[in-house]
GUDREN-112819 format. One record per residue (C-alpha): residue in three letters; x, y, z. Coordinates in Angstrom, 2 decimals. Each point is the difference from the previous one (the first is absolute). Layout:
N
@r ALA X X Y Y Z Z
...
END
This chain:
287
@r UNK X 60.94 Y -58.29 Z -54.48
@r UNK X -3.15 Y 0.01 Z 2.12
@r UNK X -0.40 Y -3.76 Z 0.37
@r UNK X -2.46 Y 0.36 Z 2.89
@r UNK X -2.43 Y 1.72 Z -2.40
@r UNK X 0.36 Y -2.94 Z -2.41
@r UNK X -0.72 Y -2.58 Z 2.74
@r UNK X -2.97 Y 2.05 Z 1.21
@r UNK X -1.47 Y 0.06 Z -3.53
@r UNK X 0.47 Y -3.78 Z -0.42
@r UNK X -1.78 Y -0.71 Z 3.29
@r UNK X -2.83 Y 2.38 Z -0.84
@r UNK X -0.57 Y -1.95 Z -3.21
@r UNK X 0.00 Y -3.26 Z 1.95
@r UNK X 2.92 Y -1.46 Z -1.98
@r UNK X 2.49 Y -2.42 Z 1.45
@r UNK X 3.54 Y 0.24 Z -1.36
@r UNK X -0.69 Y -3.04 Z -2.21
@r UNK X -3.22 Y 1.55 Z -1.34
@r UNK X 1.70 Y 3.26 Z -0.90
@r UNK X 3.08 Y -1.61 Z -1.50
@r UNK X -1.90 Y -2.42 Z -2.25
@r UNK X 1.09 Y 0.32 Z -3.67
@r UNK X 2.15 Y 3.02 Z 0.88
@r UNK X 2.90 Y -1.25 Z 2.09
@r UNK X 0.86 Y -2.64 Z 2.58
@r UNK X -1.34 Y 0.20 Z 3.54
@r UNK X 3.64 Y 0.08 Z 1.15
@r UNK X 0.63 Y 3.15 Z -2.05
@r UNK X -2.99 Y 1.68 Z 1.60
@r UNK X 1.04 Y -1.19 Z 3.46
@r UNK X 3.50 Y 1.42 Z -0.44
@r UNK X -1.53 Y 3.33 Z -0.98
@r UNK X -2.40 Y 0.21 Z 2.94
@r UNK X 2.26 Y -1.47 Z 2.67
@r UNK X 3.53 Y 0.90 Z -1.04
@r UNK X -0.51 Y 3.15 Z -2.12
@r UNK X 1.42 Y -1.69 Z -3.12
@r UNK X -1.80 Y 1.91 Z -2.74
@r UNK X -0.91 Y -2.12 Z -3.08
@r UNK X 0.62 Y 1.33 Z -3.50
@r UNK X -2.20 Y 2.83 Z -1.18
@r UNK X -2.16 Y -2.08 Z -2.37
@r UNK X -0.96 Y -2.40 Z 2.81
@r UNK X -0.65 Y 2.87 Z 2.41
@r UNK X -2.29 Y 1.72 Z -2.51
@r UNK X -2.06 Y -3.17 Z -0.52
@r UNK X -0.30 Y -0.60 Z 3.76
@r UNK X -1.20 Y 3.57 Z 0.57
@r UNK X -2.48 Y -0.24 Z -2.90
@r UNK X -1.53 Y -3.11 Z 1.57
@r UNK X -0.35 Y 1.93 Z 3.27
@r UNK X -1.37 Y 3.15 Z -1.71
@r UNK X 2.87 Y 1.76 Z 1.73
@r UNK X 1.76 Y 2.90 Z -1.77
@r UNK X 3.70 Y -0.85 Z -0.11
@r UNK X 0.79 Y 3.62 Z 0.91
@r UNK X -1.40 Y -0.64 Z 3.49
@r UNK X 2.93 Y -2.31 Z 0.68
@r UNK X 2.74 Y 2.38 Z -1.05
@r UNK X 1.80 Y 1.90 Z 2.77
@r UNK X -0.44 Y 3.76 Z -0.01
@r UNK X 3.56 Y 0.94 Z -0.82
@r UNK X 1.13 Y 3.35 Z 1.35
@r UNK X -3.37 Y 1.18 Z 1.27
@r UNK X -0.51 Y -2.08 Z 3.11
@r UNK X -1.40 Y 2.09 Z 2.83
@r UNK X -0.37 Y 3.01 Z -2.32
@r UNK X -3.15 Y 1.14 Z 1.79
@r UNK X 1.61 Y -0.41 Z 3.41
@r UNK X 3.08 Y 1.96 Z -1.04
@r UNK X -2.16 Y 2.79 Z -1.40
@r UNK X -1.95 Y 0.11 Z 3.28
@r UNK X 3.26 Y 0.21 Z 1.96
@r UNK X 1.23 Y 2.78 Z -2.30
@r UNK X -3.16 Y 2.00 Z 0.66
@r UNK X 0.20 Y -0.64 Z 3.74
@r UNK X 3.65 Y 1.07 Z 0.12
@r UNK X -0.82 Y 3.25 Z -1.81
@r UNK X -2.86 Y 0.66 Z 2.43
@r UNK X 2.41 Y -0.63 Z 2.88
@r UNK X 2.33 Y 2.64 Z -1.44
@r UNK X -2.86 Y 2.50 Z -0.33
@r UNK X -1.24 Y -0.76 Z 3.56
@r UNK X -3.35 Y -1.44 Z -1.11
@r UNK X 0.26 Y -2.81 Z 2.50
@r UNK X -3.60 Y -1.22 Z 0.11
@r UNK X -0.22 Y -0.29 Z -3.78
@r UNK X 3.27 Y -1.93 Z 0.01
@r UNK X -1.27 Y -2.29 Z 2.76
@r UNK X -3.20 Y -0.68 Z -1.93
@r UNK X 2.05 Y -1.08 Z -3.01
@r UNK X 2.27 Y -2.22 Z 2.09
@r UNK X -3.02 Y -1.79 Z 1.43
@r UNK X -0.93 Y -1.21 Z -3.50
@r UNK X 3.18 Y -2.13 Z -0.12
@r UNK X -0.12 Y -3.58 Z 1.32
@r UNK X 3.67 Y -0.28 Z 0.91
@r UNK X -0.38 Y -3.69 Z 0.93
@r UNK X -0.42 Y -0.81 Z -3.70
@r UNK X 3.17 Y 1.82 Z -1.08
@r UNK X 3.13 Y -2.10 Z -0.56
@r UNK X 2.29 Y 2.80 Z -1.23
@r UNK X 2.25 Y 0.89 Z 2.95
@r UNK X 0.71 Y 3.55 Z -1.18
@r UNK X -3.73 Y 0.73 Z -0.14
@r UNK X -0.53 Y -1.49 Z 3.47
@r UNK X 2.78 Y 2.14 Z 1.50
@r UNK X -1.31 Y 3.10 Z -1.76
@r UNK X -3.48 Y -0.73 Z 1.34
@r UNK X 1.30 Y -0.18 Z 3.58
@r UNK X 2.05 Y 3.19 Z -0.39
@r UNK X -2.99 Y 1.98 Z -1.26
@r UNK X -2.37 Y -1.54 Z 2.55
@r UNK X 2.41 Y 0.78 Z 2.83
@r UNK X 0.46 Y 3.65 Z -0.96
@r UNK X -3.75 Y 0.47 Z -0.35
@r UNK X -0.50 Y -1.56 Z 3.43
@r UNK X 2.48 Y 2.50 Z 1.47
@r UNK X -1.76 Y 2.98 Z -1.54
@r UNK X -3.41 Y -1.29 Z 1.02
@r UNK X 1.09 Y -0.62 Z 3.60
@r UNK X -0.44 Y -3.76 Z 0.11
@r UNK X 1.12 Y -1.89 Z 3.10
@r UNK X 3.78 Y -0.14 Z 0.37
@r UNK X 0.00 Y -3.80 Z 0.35
@r UNK X -1.92 Y -0.42 Z -3.26
@r UNK X 2.38 Y 2.34 Z -1.83
@r UNK X 3.12 Y -1.73 Z 1.32
@r UNK X -1.43 Y -3.42 Z -0.88
@r UNK X -0.60 Y 1.22 Z -3.56
@r UNK X 3.58 Y 1.27 Z -0.37
@r UNK X 1.26 Y -3.29 Z 1.45
@r UNK X -1.41 Y -1.70 Z -3.12
@r UNK X 2.71 Y 1.90 Z -1.88
@r UNK X 2.84 Y -0.29 Z 2.50
@r UNK X -0.45 Y -3.75 Z 0.42
@r UNK X -0.02 Y -0.59 Z -3.76
@r UNK X 2.77 Y -2.34 Z -1.15
@r UNK X 0.72 Y 1.94 Z -3.17
@r UNK X 2.80 Y 2.44 Z -0.77
@r UNK X 1.54 Y 1.39 Z 3.18
@r UNK X -1.14 Y 3.54 Z 0.78
@r UNK X -1.45 Y 0.86 Z -3.38
@r UNK X -2.07 Y 3.15 Z -0.46
@r UNK X -3.00 Y -1.55 Z 1.75
@r UNK X 2.06 Y -0.79 Z 3.09
@r UNK X 1.14 Y 3.64 Z 0.12
@r UNK X -3.61 Y 1.14 Z -0.41
@r UNK X -1.03 Y -2.30 Z 2.86
@r UNK X 2.67 Y 1.53 Z 2.25
@r UNK X -1.23 Y 3.45 Z -1.02
@r UNK X -3.57 Y -0.96 Z 0.78
@r UNK X 0.97 Y -1.29 Z 3.43
@r UNK X 1.86 Y 3.25 Z 0.66
@r UNK X -3.15 Y 1.90 Z -0.97
@r UNK X -2.01 Y -2.11 Z 2.46
@r UNK X 2.29 Y 0.80 Z 2.91
@r UNK X 0.12 Y 3.67 Z -1.02
@r UNK X -3.80 Y 0.01 Z 0.09
@r UNK X 0.17 Y -1.48 Z 3.50
@r UNK X 2.50 Y 2.73 Z 1.01
@r UNK X 2.70 Y -2.60 Z 0.69
@r UNK X 2.78 Y 2.01 Z -1.59
@r UNK X 2.84 Y -2.31 Z 1.01
@r UNK X -1.51 Y -3.06 Z -1.70
@r UNK X -1.13 Y 2.04 Z -3.00
@r UNK X 3.47 Y 1.44 Z -0.53
@r UNK X 1.53 Y -3.48 Z 0.25
@r UNK X -2.04 Y -1.16 Z -3.01
@r UNK X 0.43 Y 3.19 Z -2.02
@r UNK X 3.77 Y -0.13 Z 0.54
@r UNK X 0.01 Y -3.65 Z -1.05
@r UNK X -1.58 Y 1.06 Z -3.29
@r UNK X 2.21 Y 3.04 Z -0.55
@r UNK X 3.12 Y -2.14 Z 0.33
@r UNK X -1.02 Y -1.83 Z -3.16
@r UNK X -2.31 Y 2.17 Z -2.09
@r UNK X 2.75 Y 2.25 Z -1.42
@r UNK X 1.70 Y -3.07 Z -1.50
@r UNK X -3.13 Y -1.84 Z -1.07
@r UNK X 0.26 Y -1.00 Z -3.68
@r UNK X -2.89 Y 1.32 Z -2.09
@r UNK X -1.00 Y -2.80 Z -2.37
@r UNK X -3.38 Y 1.23 Z -1.24
@r UNK X -2.25 Y 3.05 Z 0.06
@r UNK X -2.05 Y -1.39 Z 2.88
@r UNK X 3.16 Y -0.11 Z 2.15
@r UNK X 0.28 Y 3.77 Z -0.48
@r UNK X -3.51 Y 0.51 Z 1.39
@r UNK X 0.80 Y -2.11 Z 3.06
@r UNK X 3.38 Y 1.56 Z 0.68
@r UNK X -1.79 Y 3.35 Z -0.15
@r UNK X -2.59 Y -1.26 Z 2.46
@r UNK X 2.71 Y -1.04 Z 2.45
@r UNK X 2.04 Y 3.21 Z -0.31
@r UNK X -3.13 Y 2.14 Z 0.38
@r UNK X -1.23 Y -1.85 Z 3.07
@r UNK X 3.45 Y 0.31 Z 1.60
@r UNK X -0.03 Y 3.74 Z -0.72
@r UNK X -3.45 Y 0.33 Z 1.52
@r UNK X 1.07 Y -1.90 Z 3.12
@r UNK X 2.99 Y 2.26 Z 0.65
@r UNK X -2.22 Y 3.03 Z -0.42
@r UNK X -2.38 Y -1.44 Z 2.59
@r UNK X 2.81 Y -0.16 Z 2.58
@r UNK X 1.18 Y 3.52 Z -0.96
@r UNK X 3.25 Y -1.08 Z -1.62
@r UNK X -0.67 Y 2.30 Z -2.92
@r UNK X 3.46 Y -0.02 Z -1.55
@r UNK X -0.14 Y -3.78 Z -0.46
@r UNK X -3.59 Y 0.27 Z -1.22
@r UNK X 0.86 Y 2.65 Z -2.60
@r UNK X 2.91 Y -2.05 Z -1.31
@r UNK X -2.22 Y -3.04 Z -0.47
@r UNK X -2.89 Y 1.94 Z -1.56
@r UNK X 2.34 Y 1.74 Z -2.44
@r UNK X 1.51 Y -3.39 Z -0.80
@r UNK X -3.52 Y -1.24 Z -0.84
@r UNK X -0.43 Y 2.93 Z -2.39
@r UNK X 3.39 Y -0.78 Z -1.58
@r UNK X -1.03 Y -3.63 Z -0.53
@r UNK X -3.14 Y 1.22 Z -1.78
@r UNK X 2.04 Y 2.35 Z -2.18
@r UNK X 2.68 Y -2.56 Z -0.85
@r UNK X -2.54 Y -2.67 Z -0.91
@r UNK X -2.63 Y 2.23 Z -1.65
@r UNK X -2.80 Y -1.01 Z 2.35
@r UNK X -2.42 Y 2.27 Z 1.86
@r UNK X -1.08 Y -2.29 Z 2.83
@r UNK X 0.67 Y 1.58 Z 3.41
@r UNK X 1.09 Y 3.34 Z -1.47
@r UNK X -3.08 Y 1.72 Z 1.41
@r UNK X 0.26 Y -1.62 Z 3.41
@r UNK X 3.74 Y 0.64 Z 0.31
@r UNK X -0.29 Y 3.65 Z -1.02
@r UNK X -3.00 Y 0.53 Z 2.30
@r UNK X 1.89 Y -1.45 Z 2.93
@r UNK X 3.00 Y 2.21 Z -0.77
@r UNK X -2.40 Y 2.95 Z 0.23
@r UNK X -1.24 Y -1.20 Z 3.38
@r UNK X 3.59 Y -0.38 Z 1.20
@r UNK X 0.76 Y 3.52 Z -1.25
@r UNK X -2.92 Y 1.35 Z 2.05
@r UNK X 1.35 Y -1.70 Z 3.13
@r UNK X 3.45 Y 1.41 Z -0.77
@r UNK X -1.61 Y 3.46 Z -0.31
@r UNK X 1.41 Y 0.61 Z -3.46
@r UNK X -0.95 Y 2.93 Z -2.21
@r UNK X -3.66 Y -0.02 Z -1.02
@r UNK X 0.84 Y 0.29 Z -3.72
@r UNK X 2.26 Y -3.06 Z 0.18
@r UNK X -2.77 Y -1.96 Z 1.70
@r UNK X -2.56 Y 1.06 Z -2.62
@r UNK X 2.34 Y -1.02 Z -2.80
@r UNK X 0.20 Y -3.50 Z 1.47
@r UNK X -3.79 Y -0.09 Z 0.31
@r UNK X -0.44 Y 1.09 Z -3.64
@r UNK X 2.48 Y -2.68 Z -1.13
@r UNK X -1.90 Y -2.62 Z 1.99
@r UNK X -3.30 Y 1.17 Z -1.46
@r UNK X 1.32 Y -0.34 Z -3.55
@r UNK X 1.19 Y -3.54 Z 0.72
@r UNK X -3.32 Y -0.88 Z 1.66
@r UNK X -1.87 Y 1.11 Z -3.12
@r UNK X 2.15 Y -2.26 Z -2.17
@r UNK X -0.77 Y -2.99 Z 2.23
@r UNK X -3.67 Y 0.94 Z 0.44
@r UNK X 0.55 Y -0.03 Z 3.76
@r UNK X -3.20 Y 1.76 Z 1.09
@r UNK X 0.61 Y -0.60 Z 3.70
@r UNK X 3.43 Y 1.66 Z -0.12
@r UNK X -1.40 Y 2.90 Z -2.03
@r UNK X -2.56 Y 0.71 Z 2.75
@r UNK X 2.69 Y -0.19 Z 2.68
@r UNK X 2.26 Y 2.35 Z -1.94
@r UNK X -2.79 Y 2.53 Z -0.46
@r UNK X -0.52 Y 0.12 Z 3.76
@r UNK X 3.73 Y 0.22 Z 0.60
@r UNK X 0.35 Y 2.88 Z -2.48
@r UNK X -2.82 Y 1.94 Z 1.70
@r UNK X 1.59 Y -0.54 Z 3.40
@r UNK X 3.42 Y 1.21 Z -1.20
@r UNK X -1.47 Y 3.09 Z -1.65
@r UNK X -1.83 Y 0.84 Z 3.21
@r UNK X 3.29 Y -0.26 Z 1.86
@r UNK X -0.97 Y -3.06 Z 2.08
END
């Protein structure tokens, strides 16, 4: 019950509690409602709202749809993160006033997405680490999916800074737990995929291609087992890049590229489609 809205309406009308309560209820009843959240019976509440010209519906809590707009914005931003459209995702995130959000899951999700976008957009390392600290210092469930994403993000930061030892420390910390992480909802699948893919990309960057291929194929298996397409294009494309470095047969490389292209079309990943077109041309030219 939005009691603050009720009090605001009474004050705008210039009513004291006694004025408003007259011939409807006692002042004590009204005081208990405004000060102690003791809601009077419905007939009294209707009469009080009529005197204030206040629709009763404005006092009812929005059951089940709180933060709907924010969640939809986060959903769009997370999809744009997956399809590498980082600036569009950042623009969406900037429309959210996180200081007004009381839902802890939304706050943690906001920091995870903000942190990853900061990594990809080359923000200062101190700013990125401070953002991920908002997750790691949270007093909620120990090492939930957001904690693992924060560790992954920190590993990505150190990989970007070419500090392989520190990067590997964080990626290993994640890999110790991600295989056993319980999937509770569809969104967990997206985030587990994000972690596994980023780990696979890291090991490719330090030329440990066997480990990278295992992780990227695991990402594809997760997609297949859970009937989701997120990260299929990126995982398959990276497998193609690994195959080029391993000097595999050209036809095998092209097959991986064609698979990645099909997945990219499903996800409307225009950036990956352009990259794959260039990669295909390079392979066909023998580069």
